[in-house]
C-alpha positions, -999 to +999 in steps of 0.1 A: -459-582+003-452-617+010-464-643-014-455-667-045-448-632-069-410-625-056-405-665-056-414-667-093-400-637-104-366-652-092-370-679-116-371-656-146-343-636-155-346-597-154-348-595-193-340-559-192-307-564-173-299-590-199-305-564-228-284-539-209-257-565-212-262-574-245-256-538-255-220-532-237-196-524-262-166-545-247-163-576-229-179-610-230-209-604-211-230-600-239-223-635-251-241-649-222-266-625-224-275-633-259-276-667-248-300-662-216-320-642-239-325-665-268-331-693-241-359-675-228-373-663-258-376-704-265-396-712-238-432-716-246-445-727-211-459-758-224-437-791-233-461-800-263-452-764-278-418-764-273-417-798-289-436-785-320-409-756-319-381-783-315-396-801-345-402-772-367-365-758-363-350-796-369-373-799-402-360-762-411-323-771-404-330-807-427-339-783-454-376-796-451-393-764-457-427-777-460-429-797-428-409-768-409-441-748-417-465-773-410-448-776-372-445-742-369-478-731-380-495-759-357-471-738-333-483-706-339-522-716-341-519-728-309-498-702-289-505-672-309-486-650-282-454-667-288-428-647-304-404-673-314-427-698-335-437-668-357-399-659-360-391-694-369-420-698-391-408-664-408-375-681-413-394-712-428-412-690-451-383-667-462-363-698-470-392-710-492-393-679-509-427-669-493-417-633-483-458-622-478-461-647-450-427-642-435-430-604-436-464-611-416-448-632-392-422-609-384-445-580-378-461-601-353-430-611-336-421-574-334-454-565-319-449-589-294-414-584-285-401-551-300-364-560-290-369-593-308-333-586-328-331-617-345-364-608-364-348-571-367-320-587-389-342-612-408-364-584-418-333-561-428-319-594-449-355-598-465-357-563-473-323-564-489-330-587-510-363-574-523-343-545-530-356-520-502-323-510-490-332-480-471-359-500-449-334-528-448-305-505-437-330-490-408-339-530-397-306-535-394-297-504-374-326-507-352-314-544-347-278-532-337-293-506-313-305-536-294-277-560-299-245-544-315-227-577-316-247-591-341-223-600-374-247-606-397-265-567-391-231-553-389-222-568-424-257-561-439-252-522-425-216-519-437-227-532-469-257-511-474-240-479-463-213-485-489-236-492-518-254-459-508-223-440-504-210-457-541-179-471-526-174-505-539-170-537-518 
């Protein structure tokens, strides 16, 4: 059947293929795949919403957590199915010590996109910080199953395995 469908499909990357390349154990193709995945996830489909994400991330980078949370809350209110907005707000909430709202946002991210590896790694970090090391280790491992090259998740897994096995650093 001819129509707009195939043309539109060509405009969007094949996410399954990108995730296959991301998981490749050797070579550098995973770096390009990672960049492509993150870029695709950052697209809300609306210039106004993309601007809210950008402003929220800029405020977060500048350490202005209340402003970041404000922009990102406006974003999530207007785009309840945009995983990147919830992830960015979860990072802002966690940075401000508000782990309850951060965990709720991470749950929403993973509901929307179960392969959202940065959310799994963030979850592992937060669980580790709160002392829930078994669940933190599980989150890191789930993240690494998707993206085995993430240094933060690799380090977290190694740290928690050493701790669990009783070996020092």
